[in-house]
SEDRENMI-897154 format. One record per atom (N, C-alpha, C): z, y, x. Coordinates in steps of 0.001 Angstrom, whole numbers, plus 500000, padded with zeros to 6 digits. Atoms other than C-alpha are relative to their C-alpha. Layout:
# residues N
ZYX
...
***
This chain:
# residues 518
500007498607500875
499866500069499959
500215501226500883
500136498919499212
499044503338501290
501341500839499953
499064499246499668
501943505548502632
499847501257499606
500488498459500215
501212508977500605
500817500970500569
499046499048499843
504507510440501425
499711500271501699
500236500056498677
503736509808505231
498690501041500164
501130499564499771
500210511062504931
500132501663499583
499462498411500432
501573514346503090
500548500706501111
499265499166498951
503812515218505780
499185500190500984
501000499944499083
501267514627508310
499163501181499983
500956499111500401
498867516938506542
500786501149500270
499072499037500054
501797519406506047
500228500562501347
499509499757498585
502651519437509697
498668500572500650
501090499445499597
498937519829510569
499799501377499670
500252498720500980
498630522730508016
500597501126500806
499076499169499592
501582524545509587
499542500324501481
500547499768498513
500138524061513119
499042500948500128
501250499188499989
496855525425511985
500354501657499706
499756498731500156
498604528406510523
500750500862500923
499279499356498818
500754529256513493
498550500427500929
501401499593499175
497196529124515459
499469501291499354
500561499004500623
495809531303512987
500740501419500129
499322498812499448
498454533892513359
500240500431501140
500079499451498910
498501534003516648
498616500419500622
501305499361499798
494745534452516779
499860501631499442
500166498950500633
495186537144514255
500943501203500692
499325499109499145
497694538772516516
499239500330501230
500987499630498862
495398538583519501
498972500939499619
501149499108500569
492728540240517267
500483501279499740
499571498474500251
494982543049516297
500260500603501213
499773499557498653
496057543495519894
498668500426500457
501267499593499358
492296543595520864
499302501013499100
500573498968500735
491385545846517985
500738501229500479
499099498880499450
494240548142519228
499301500635501295
500771500006498770
492619547902522766
498620500938499802
501423499498500387
489110548658521403
500115501404499243
499773498520500561
490557551696519327
500362501032501053
499675498989498772
492066553220522378
498915500164500764
501112499665499055
489000552650524512
498994500890499360
501008499330500600
486769554013521932
500762501501500074
499571498706500009
489124557263521658
500005500467501434
500275499423498522
489080557534525643
498582500291499986
501474499762499761
485196557123525448
499744501168499143
500485498696500862
484931559962522788
500525501108500746
499454499100499184
487312562093525071
499055500125501240
500774499755498886
484927561406528015
498804500523499789
501268499497500285
481861561941526217
499994501657499558
499957498516500218
483305565371524935
500206500648501263
499869499372498409
484284566205528660
498570500144500561
501277499848499205
480756565365529878
499315500810499237
500723499268500741
479348567279526946
500268501342500213
499371498444499588
481506570385527937
499491500226501172
500384499823498412
480783569968531468
498506500315499894
501538499741500009
477068570013530822
499833501439499463
500107498880500691
477534573042528512
500407501125501059
499760498939499017
479354575079531167
499089500019501188
500878499900498721
476711573946533863
498741500602499645
501419499761500385
473517574368531919
499818501097499005
499833499335501235
474629576327528631
500325501344500314
499485498486499913
475610579991527930
501483500034500107
498704500080499547
479038580942529362
500697500892498795
499369499284500816
479621583475526679
500265499497498714
499652500549501211
481581582730523680
499392500529498732
500705499243500959
479445585120521737
498777499160499278
501186500669500379
476597582649521455
500355499060498708
499894501066501199
475937580158518459
500114498800500609
499909501089499276
477370576851519265
499137499002499331
501212500704500270
474416575323517238
499196499770501029
501235500200499194
472068575981519900
500509499673501406
499277500605498517
474543574663522780
500131498677500059
499503501330499796
474861571270521829
499006499210500810
500877500560499315
473464569028524572
499903498568500015
499983501415500341
474222565433523562
499668499719498654
500385500257501488
472493563765520606
501403499891499293
498945499761501109
474829563736517427
500390498462500181
499681501456500110
474715559895517621
500897499426501000
499481500212498936
476256559800520869
501688499979499826
498704499642500100
479514561081519592
500807498757499229
499117501178500620
482520558470518943
500924500672498848
499450499189501070
484702560986516999
499325501131499804
500660498641500230
482538563425515136
501185500701499355
498818499217500677
484788566298514153
499689500354498506
500301499801501196
485346566603510736
499341500993499109
500674498912500669
482895568395508299
501017500707499306
498908498832500847
484357571379506516
500083499447498494
499872500413501347
485663570223503057
499664501067498970
500238498912500939
485411573712501467
498860500818500466
501333499337499660
482592576018501203
500287501300500761
499957498959498796
482139578435504108
498823500466500194
501326499557499402
479368580410505187
499624499481501327
500534500580498986
477164579480507785
500663500885501436
499397499498498923
479081580186511222
499148500583501096
500735499391499217
477619582460513646
501036500724500760
498956499342499041
479356583511516644
499303501434500686
500809498973499431
476605586392517425
500595501138499707
499417498524500306
477967590067517619
499328500471499008
500631499373501328
477644592069514531
498858501153500237
500845498719499660
475646594876516279
499109499463501000
501195500220499055
472395594641518277
500208500875501156
499763499184498833
472604596010521726
498682500824500086
500870498810500064
470813599291521980
499087499829501118
500898499883498781
467756599503524052
499354501209499930
500360498609499825
466481602494525577
498987499980501109
500688499694498816
464209603834528370
500818499975501123
499429499659498780
464961604543531819
501004501191500053
499368498784499928
467980606741532415
499646500967501122
500582498942499143
467443610000534077
501217499782501290
499325499897498984
468841610202537857
501090501123499560
499075498951500103
471934612096538173
499652501485500397
500431498477499889
471692615801538109
500647500704501665
499476499635498818
474274616074541126
499529499458501409
500614500362498747
472052614433543618
498946501011500590
500650498704499431
470213616749545976
498451499563499697
501593500424500395
466293617090545135
499212500831500871
500801499363498803
463478617843547546
498592500036499008
501439499996500938
460493619344545413
498814499802500854
501137500165499183
457070618199546502
498701500068498873
500896499493500906
454310619913544743
498367499340500253
501300500479499941
450859618225544078
499089500885499187
500776499006500497
448063620711543681
498825499410500267
501470500430499827
444355620489543285
499355500798501133
500614499164498697
442160621593546347
499360501557499225
500235498572500419
441122625463545926
498604499865499546
501283500156500507
437469624484545849
499661499151498882
500068500498501184
438075622437542836
500565500557498796
499508499349501102
439678625125540660
498907501138499281
501054499323500599
436487626469539440
499320498851498918
500688500602501060
435092625335536025
498645499929500094
501601500220499990
431520624070535455
499455501290499666
500473498926500748
431221627014533404
499676501342500983
499868498663498845
431823629358536837
501145500531499744
498901499009499954
435043630861535492
501343499113500765
498745500682499373
438357630045537505
500863499356499292
498988500740500920
440855627378536290
501341500842500260
498701499395499684
444433628786535679
500877498868499587
498875500883500317
447612626655535413
500479500148498516
499505499960500939
448573625582532136
501242499120499437
498765500601500217
451498623142532522
500030499303501341
499751501088498777
452536620460534835
500862498754499409
499258501239500317
453932616935534843
500864499422500958
499210500301499248
456988615748536573
500490498823500119
499304501340500031
458515612495537511
500812500029501359
498687500036498899
461485611520540085
499811498564500465
499846501445499129
461642608826542694
501138500288500720
498833500036499085
464755607723544305
499807499532501440
500563500380498615
464331607701548226
501668499601500555
498597500392499234
467172606023550300
499734500402501641
500061499761498614
467978607360553735
500964499404500354
498998500742499452
469864605019555842
501300500802500341
498744499418499629
473487605816556530
499923500643501142
499962499325498583
474048608276559267
501355499926500527
498858500173499131
476788607590561668
500322500866501142
499431499032499400
478659610439563209
501171499795500841
498831500243499070
481098610182566442
500695501376499926
499135499047500015
483854612646565804
500932500161501291
499562500013498725
485005613472569231
501218501090500087
498675498847500088
488760615148569475
500263500239501437
499596499657498562
489505617015572356
501234500986500060
498730499105499960
493210618210572735
500121500923501340
499879499193499111
493415621070574970
501425500089500581
498665499963499136
496248621162577743
500429501324500576
499793498861499162
497910624383579202
501164499727500550
498711500039499214
500315624869581734
500304501462500936
499602498888499168
502009627671584182
499836499889501137
500431500082498533
500461628346587091
501521500577501119
499229499335499387
503675630270588259
501303499125500303
498913501160499706
506585627711587797
499426498784499997
500669501219499716
504443625010587334
501036498948499160
498819501084500909
507290623480584672
499410499589498798
500065500312501295
505826624058581355
498387499444499980
501216500747500287
502949621916580017
499892499998498560
500045500076501317
501711622186576429
498720499680499489
501348500669500473
499018620012574684
499759500332498439
500368499884501413
497481620547571301
500247498962499325
499760501127500779
498672618459568459
498619499702499485
501007500360500556
496024616249567288
499943499526498443
499886500091501485
495261615124563572
500608498732499867
499619501427500394
497263612130562287
499197499100499486
500988500972500448
495293609005562039
500529499005499216
499791501108500723
495491606090559753
500562498892500733
499532501020498988
495687603688562709
499908500829501266
499881499262498945
496723605494565771
499253499139500906
500795500475498917
494817604911568978
498936498981499662
501279500860500513
491940603375567023
498861500777500063
501059499270499983
488318604603566993
499815500018498383
500315500110501360
488485604107563034
500528501281499484
499570499057500763
488647607135560908
500269499741498645
499472500343501259
489805607458557416
498794499782499155
501236500541500748
486158607465555988
499527498636500336
500290501207499725
485319604554557822
500711498778499504
499080501105500466
488334602321556794
499950500057498464
500113499991501641
487673603650553023
498635499303499874
501080500638500142
483821602411553526
500223498460500092
499702501481499625
485183598943554911
500635499494498677
499060500676501716
487664598457551763
499090499733499057
500518499945501002
485480599539549513
498874498791499828
500913500953499976
482625597408550695
500441498448499854
499612501340500198
484744594339550776
500767499534498896
499346500329501147
486893594589547814
499493500399498790
500508499689501371
484648596239545243
498689499689500150
501609500396499783
480990595446546551
500242498384500269
499671501453499603
482470591886547735
499283499604500978
501041500315498741
480673592193551079
501036499499500870
498956500472499341
482781589806553328
499855500806501363
499888499140498877
483652591359556790
499030499532501110
501247500459498998
481214589126558967
498616500520499596
501284499233500484
478359590706556973
500126501334500223
499727498700499655
479801594041557501
499597500184501390
500264499725498360
479856593382561249
498673500025500319
501475500061499664
476236592301561188
499346501389499657
500570498759500420
475439595549559349
500120500975501028
499794499045499123
477027597606561926
499213499716501279
500825500195498960
475350595852564518
498570500449500129
501336499646500176
472018596721563291
499999501575500303
499934498737499792
473189600361563554
500407500390501260
499475499922498364
474320599718567239
501119500339500147
498391499788499932
477933599930566629
500604498617500198
499332501151499846
479791596804567974
501329500142499219
498580500221500741
482671596034565242
499789498487499760
499863501474500172
483285592514565191
500973499545498864
499265500187501336
484950590740562295
501420499765500476
498632500139499776
488352590259563995
500491501315500162
499682498352499888
488504594269564624
500072500234498636
500034499407501435
487616594799560805
501209499273499373
498839500696500580
490084592216559829
501287500673500270
498913499342499683
492865593923561591
500156501284499463
500111498715500810
491992597287560452
500619499899498543
499868500386501112
492146595925556903
501394499649499657
498700500261499946
495617594517557500
500883501045500041
499248498793499612
496942597592558789
499779501077498878
500398499225501187
495377599646555843
501339499575498812
499248500655500990
497265597341553616
501496499989500083
498435499706499902
500681597912555216
500219501405500099
499674498446500215
500087601789555194
499840500315498524
499859499878501361
499269601705551488
500957499247499200
498877500521500638
502024599482550437
500962500722499371
499080498993500790
504489602095549631
499445500587498770
500461499265501079
502135603532547109
499991498864498929
499886501096501078
502006599854545220
501011499876499626
498648500117500310
505630599817545393
500313500750499069
499998498707501056
505871603083543596
499321499581498697
500501500420501200
503550601861540987
500481498983499354
499242501170500548
505305598623540600
500973500697499076
498661499479500639
508406600633539598
499628500733498770
500308499565501365
506656602666537078
499642499226498974
500619501411500966
505081599493535614
501167499689499136
498940500802500693
508404597985534835
500758500805498842
499412498818500905
509536601261532965
499099499984498794
500912499796500861
506282600855530735
500328499414498722
499526500893501210
507771598261528109
498837499014499614
501213500873500393
504319596412527857
499282499572501064
500525500289498931
502915594293530579
499107498858499727
500746501222500305
500019591685530436
499906499532501554
500191500984498883
499842589059533091
499095498752500115
500882501212499898
497563586389534633
499814499731501423
500071500441498694
496936584585537818
498930499120500228
501055501074499327
494265582687539900
500166499681501145
499763500679498616
493989580462542717
499161500625500944
500671499552499158
493142581561545987
500353499036501200
499566500834498767
492940579508549441
500354500928501374
499655499174499055
494841580986552319
500128498946501208
499727500689499084
494609579771555840
500813500359501033
498797499592499344
497401579464558264
501165500394499600
498735500115500722
500190579240555818
501000499201500563
499084500816499286
503345578132557341
500506498729499130
499471501297500581
504235574481556671
499013499465498824
500689500482500991
501109574053554517
498847499828500369
501459500479499517
497583572569554796
499180501107499584
501004498888500387
494687575012554660
499449499555498712
500684500486501606
493469573012551558
500714500257498705
499330499756500906
496555573906549583
499793501369499188
500293498955500916
496158576197546643
501403501204499956
499041498977500195
497916579471546608
499419500944498920
500436499266501350
497838582051543804
500071501825500415
499790498747499910
496915585805543352
500365500439498611
499574499637501150
498962587265540393
499678501620499919
500478498728500377
497943590417538388
501020500433498856
499160499511500916
500309592441536309
499393501483499222
500450498991500347
498946595157534047
500666500657498764
499508498963501100
500095598203531716
498950499602498933
500815500224501091
498522598067528261
498722500945499743
501197499370500231
495186599607527223
498926499776500852
501128500671499205
491697599164528555
499679501455500877
500141498727498934
491544602852530092
501119500605500593
498753499229499166
493856604509532629
501188499188499941
498993500846499845
495997601719533238
500409499936501264
499440500557498609
498065600369536236
499817498598500066
500226501396499490
497540597079537769
500568499687501366
499560500107498547
499460595666540562
499756498159500301
500242501339499615
498250592399542303
501173499510501198
498950500585499199
500708590019544125
499704498647500432
500112501411499489
500186587028546335
501081499219500311
499033501017500054
502254584094546064
499385498647500592
500207501600499588
502209580443547773
499739498946498814
499753500936501172
503004578969544497
499552500690498691
499825499242501485
502515579305540729
501184499509499202
498786500448500765
505755579024539261
500762501382499262
499301498955500664
507973581031536814
500759500890500876
499274499045498927
510185582365539914
498956500912500476
500823498984499366
507337584316541274
499853501175498757
500108498986501361
506722585979537679
501420500628499916
498680499345500267
510464586363537369
500445501072500947
499839499226498836
510890587973540903
499241501267499817
500762498804499862
508157590534540385
500558500819498578
499693499185501251
509407591510536643
501565500528500288
498544499329499602
513130592042538023
500619500171498578
498899499539501171
515174594059535159
499022500384498836
500897499610501122
512016594492533051
500495499616498603
499771500286501408
512547594878529322
498825500275499133
501172499801500707
509658594606526888
499499498883499543
500657501135500620
506921592638525794
498824499500501229
500604500666498832
505160590167528306
498897499011499306
500865500870500630
501662588856527186
499258499509501005
500696500664499025
499885586261528739
499378498870499323
500886501257500743
497882582834527986
501377499100500018
498947500903500332
499785579645527101
500740499498501474
499374500308498744
501001579204530832
501674500061499785
498599500336500173
504663577787530682
500960500683500641
498935499256499079
505992579665533506
500238501185499352
499627498558500669
505651583200531569
501065499429498719
498804500327501338
507476581440528401
501352499746500821
498997499948499445
510111580346530959
500714501351500447
499427498706499848
510601583865532212
500562500761498785
499862499457501300
510814585143528529
501269499353499843
498664500787500816
513519582409527663
501136500366501168
498858499971499077
515635583081530873
500342501567499792
499701498717500014
515571586810530206
501187500438498819
498940499730501022
518087586328527246
499636501037498903
500520499170501014
515990588183524792
499513501405500366
500509498586499289
515103591309527069
498459500005499962
501730500144499865
511252589918527276
499513499263498739
500695500796501075
509245589145524183
498862499318500565
501385500478499548
506308586844524777
499072500167498965
501017499935500897
503181587651523220
498721498953500593
501210500866499913
500138585173523034
498574500574500191
501484499476499770
496368585538523593
499210499096498731
500956500419500839
494023584801520533
498607499593500707
501212500447499315
491120584645522995
500184498612500528
499763501500499434
492481581419524536
500060499027498881
499846501158500974
493247579771521288
498510500005499264
501296500017500483
489642580757520005
499207499080500829
500851500662499031
488059579410523315
500058498370500060
499851501334500187
489472576057522802
499161499429498725
500683500359501139
487943575930519042
498403499895500482
501505499514499499
484555577369520679
499498498794500789
500528500926499285
484324574483523050
499830498648499402
500093501134501097
484861571844520200
498609500281499102
501051499599500732
482339573907518175
498494499908500722
501230500098499307
479583573911520780
499605498601500287
500518501422499740
479505570212520804
499317499330498601
499858500699501307
478929569675517003
498613500973499488
501218499205500796
475447571053514890
500509499858498684
499901500165501524
477159570401511537
501365501264499982
498685498977500201
479551573192509851
501142499052500032
499119500833499943
482540571760510977
501556500970499969
498683499197499794
486473572789511160
500254501016500913
499762498800498786
486421574570514519
498948501088499870
500968498990500430
483428576506513448
500653500984498782
499299499202501024
485396577615510291
501203500866500695
498867499422499305
488368578453512430
499570501098500892
500566498955499319
486354580457514662
499460501554499102
500175498814501044
485234582776511667
501210500601499481
498637499301500414
488852583185510558
500521500658501200
499870499212498934
489575584304514036
499285501271500147
501003499030499927
486675586483513986
500325501295499091
499264498887500966
488378588319510951
500806500662500307
498924499409499280
491342588976512946
499375501074500935
500523499230498822
489147590566515584
499303501192499185
500975499083500804
487141592557512918
501039501321499588
498587499207500277
490697594348511947
500068500883501357
499821499326499078
491156595317515482
498993500976500451
500882499205499886
487783596774515675
500040501348499155
499793498887501037
488569598676512701
501144501133500743
499010499042499413
491568600178514544
499435500859501108
500534499224498915
489637601006517626
499112501280499741
501080498853500369
486798602833515851
500871501133499307
499337498736500806
489265605054513873
500989500416500893
499196499608499055
491146605511517096
501445500223499390
498373500109500643
494613604637515448
501216499924500858
498782499875498811
498006605319517122
500758498792499722
499243501266500003
500435602210517769
500475499865498458
499337500096501389
502124602978514279
499275499696499205
501238500232500992
498985603057512329
499458498525500084
500514501212499933
497618600114513987
500961498894499568
498840500951500504
500978597974513239
499925499946498107
499922499911501466
500670599160509466
498659499432499635
501125500558500533
496966598180509330
500010498554500130
500069501123499900
497626594874510849
501075499095498925
499159500400500811
500438594299508599
499406499778498406
500960500048501232
498230595073505308
498778498655500224
501316500721500196
495182592958506480
500247498734500851
500159501068499074
496043590600509359
500952498738499525
498758501066500456
499437588964507984
499506498953498873
500651501063501065
497567587406504951
499044499265500474
501019500795499278
494819586172507190
500632498908500849
499138500738499172
497272584737509576
500834498726499295
499283501257500824
499224582628506709
498848498921499530
500987500928500016
495884581349505876
499426499123501029
500188500715498682
495037580229509289
500889498698500225
498730500901499687
498336578440509649
499863498724499086
500290500913500911
497728576710506458
498812499066500334
501254500883499756
494467575553507282
499979499087501363
499698500897498897
495625574243510788
500971498959499562
499153500994500425
498365572181509209
499290499057499032
500921500642500694
495881570951506795
499079498992500654
500881500678499301
493679569534509355
500707499349501246
499267500685498745
496479568551512064
499855498508499786
499989501594499900
496798564893510834
498745499279499623
501325500715500171
493240564485510182
499195499624500988
500781500476498695
492017564212513697
500860499372501060
499262500701498880
493192562189516767
500508501276500664
499022499165498981
495790564365518771
499158500346501227
500659499580498693
493906563954521891
498694500374499983
501484499427500031
490553564910520658
499994501446500315
500090498681499559
489214568331521693
500441500824498700
499442499344501157
489860569438518046
501606499850499767
498561499917500228
493303568166517869
500751500798500993
499169499326498946
494191569654521128
500036501341499523
500116498505500371
492934573083519901
500975500296498740
498828499766501175
495077572732516619
501220500067500396
498517499944499465
498239571822518401
500536501040500863
499558498867498942
497773574485521162
500307501268498870
499599498753500902
497681577171518251
501202500027499276
499043499900500863
500280576030516353
501511499709500833
498901499700499083
502700575447519494
500229501642500571
500065498799499525
501834578923520420
500190501206498567
500165499114501339
502048580247516728
500854501276500066
499208498961500231
505001582728517111
499527500901501034
500600498957499049
503401584217520395
498630500504499660
501270499613500389
500021584420518854
500148501004498683
500107499200501027
501337586136515720
501078501194500461
499205498767499787
503637588681517517
499274501325500175
500606498890499919
501208591145518027
499726500994498746
499852499118501309
501380592379514303
500950500557499788
498498499455500139
504787593451514780
499988501352500771
499893498766498866
503999596066517737
498644500272500237
501226499696499751
500835598228517721
499485500360501249
500515499714498434
500842598793521385
499160498546500500
500320501408499230
500304594927521928
498458499555499498
501184500202500131
496597593773522097
500149498543499423
499998501019500829
495351590842519988
499906498781501213
500307501305499078
494370588846523268
500296500548501497
499564499742498773
495083589013526941
498565500266500848
501183499946499433
491298589782527965
500015501314500961
500069498778499123
492110593191529592
500319499541501411
499661500312498510
494060591685532494
499211498920500536
501007500963499563
491708588881532683
498765500668500678
501075499513499376
488897591415533338
500459500540501501
499302499473498489
491385592709536340
499887498846501025
500153501027499328
491151589261537608
498580499832500476
501524500318499629
487295588948537617
499653500522501058
500261499487498519
486754591304540694
500381499178500950
499627500780499049
488817589190542576
499539498441500238
500769501436500040
487153585922541568
498722500083500237
501541499853499583
483595587316542272
499952500220501341
499783499739498569
484885588328545576
500251498614500627
499860501379499517
486112584777546214
499022499303500271
501176500645499935
482740583583545707
499248500151501394
500404499524498625
481808585357548753
500609499707501202
498950500396498675
484675585265551195
500630498522499964
499862501595500125
485591581758550019
501546499889500196
498308500228499714
489440582086551494
500400501195500714
499295499131499097
491810584337552876
500261499459501559
499730500616498781
492101584251556734
501364499912500448
498542499860499387
495732584785557005
500829500394498591
499212499317501005
498831585501554737
499991501402500130
499607498717500078
499055588940555943
498603500772499350
501226499328500513
495218589413554846
499849499806498583
500002500128501339
495928588030551446
501067501073499478
499081498983500397
498961590460551053
499347501336499961
500745498686499935
496802593381552380
498758500193498694
500843500232501207
494127592288549705
500588500161498530
499255499977501292
496676592264546970
500208501685499842
499400498620499978
497811595965547873
498539500765499735
501097499241500229
494208597248548208
499192499814498624
500683499982501234
492941595679544933
501037500748498985
499239499368500975
495876597118543084
499790501446499957
500541498338500167
494811600815544036
498861500180499706
501650500043500561
491194599955543629
499828500055498670
500448500171501808
491139598779540081
500932501062499190
499315498948500909
493897601230538924
499005501357500078
500838498753499976
491760604027540476
498719499837499255
501291500280500783
488517602613538737
500222500235498569
499660499986501531
490431602492535280
500114501838499911
499615498545500124
491106606508535845
498854500591500349
501424499475499579
487339607149536667
499853500641501091
500025499393498612
487941607725540308
498709499386500936
500904500722498899
485393607018543132
500857499500501010
499027500731499234
487060604417545143
499982500518501276
500020499567498791
485598605700548208
500920501220500232
499316498792499854
486763609348547766
501438499734500131
498482500147500230
490190608277546641
500537499364501415
499712500523498934
490576606066549726
500001500726501081
500239499012498905
489211608467552128
500822501023499890
499158498866499920
491427611083551120
501560499774500333
498472500279499896
494836609310550801
500272499518501507
499613500608498628
494237607422554200
500192501386501040
499721498911499239
494093611041555446
501593500624500033
498587499355500282
497430612378553630
501161499154500260
498963500973499618
499588609355554158
500380500436501304
499684499645498581
499857609822557885
500446501114500203
499538498641499775
500424613482557515
501189500324499039
498893500200500490
503423612605555560
500294500964498595
500111499414501244
502458614202552122
500662499018499023
499257500915501170
504518613081548947
499193498889499289
500987501018500615
503398609761547798
499835499910498558
500327499790501391
503754610440544190
498690500661499697
501368499094500457
500752612985544386
498786499163500570
500950500898499404
498827610094546028
499484498920499119
500362500950500938
498996607695543212
498786500161499329
501237499916500709
495802606960541331
499621500900499019
500095499408501185
496839608313538253
500640501654500014
499617498745499642
498219611435540009
499149500896500908
500701499357498783
495746612103542673
498853501008499160
501182498783500117
493271615172542400
498778500009500983
500887500208499201
489825615199543637
500070501227501087
499703498673499131
489981617680546690
498564501027499749
500999498917500311
487906620852546087
499127500255501379
***
């Protein structure tokens, strides 16, 4: 007789074994699916990074362009497409509202000397075919700009000496003019020319040396470098005074950029150092001070700011936040909407569809239109604050709701996820500007002060010494401040380099106090 019970138990045991095997395989499958999902996410990030890199290398750099025109990878290659916008929005365009005015050639400056050249008809042709003489009925005038190579003049200083023939005890010698660099053949005008060429025209010293060689003057690179460092030392007290005045302003913008310095103590030549820039508010007639530091840390900014009380505006770098936090409420941190917008722009530039990032850019654009209105009407800080309270505050509330709505709908490590999280993390700093009419909506003004240094860095590549880096910070501080006050940098440096050795008050030599010599 068949033993059904034993057969049943054997089948049940086999079934349980199969179920355990199935559960194990399902667990393995689940783990592999998680790995695949993670790898797909990583692949999406890498594709985004590749596309962004291609855009930076081959596409337009400006954030005013249309992102639809800048997509460089096919849409099918995207692993994580940015969510399409769910609500109706107008087609996104990042192009400026106004077209750039085009015009003819600008006239040459009236103050330039002019040499009149008259072109006349030969006398024998001033007779008409009818036999009567021709008379002048008008003229046509055109101007051409001629360049005369720089003229080098040697000033020979002779100090007359007098003595007494009777007693032969008294000897007097005439005093000479105080020089920026004693016992040097460099004049104030030559030093001003070298500094402006290096720091404003971005002409490295070795190229300047070659130019002087063509003029028959032997000025080697090391000599020029020593002169620049000595000028930095001479001008340093001016920057220190300007630093003191800045701290009393109550509103500063800050930014920093990397620089490579050769010969730093206990550091490799490939190590990164930093040039920091601190600027007072406004786009015209501001003060800006640069400071060299071998590191990028909150301690550097804290040391510069000292007992500063007021608003410090910066990008999202945590070092500035740390300074504000350690100040026990004396320093208020303000954020930068340009940095927030940039992150959305980078995402929008990789998609051809109307997406969340493009809609977000439009919302930020509305905030900037309010700032444009305030600028057009030339409003005072109190009026700017009132305008922002009326128009910007409702827009900011809408933007926050919009960000929170999509925060959970995108991968946090995707480009859009990072952009959303950045804005929400910085929300208090980004929205502070509506409370103070002095504070700008972004930190672009101080970034523009960093740009000349970054452009120069592409030419001279690195600083030859710590002393050279510090001298550069001093000269950049006076140069950029002078330019913001519409001063000719050469005229300014040539004059103050004469007056500082003569012992004139430093207060009168600061860029915002200096008067053009008559």
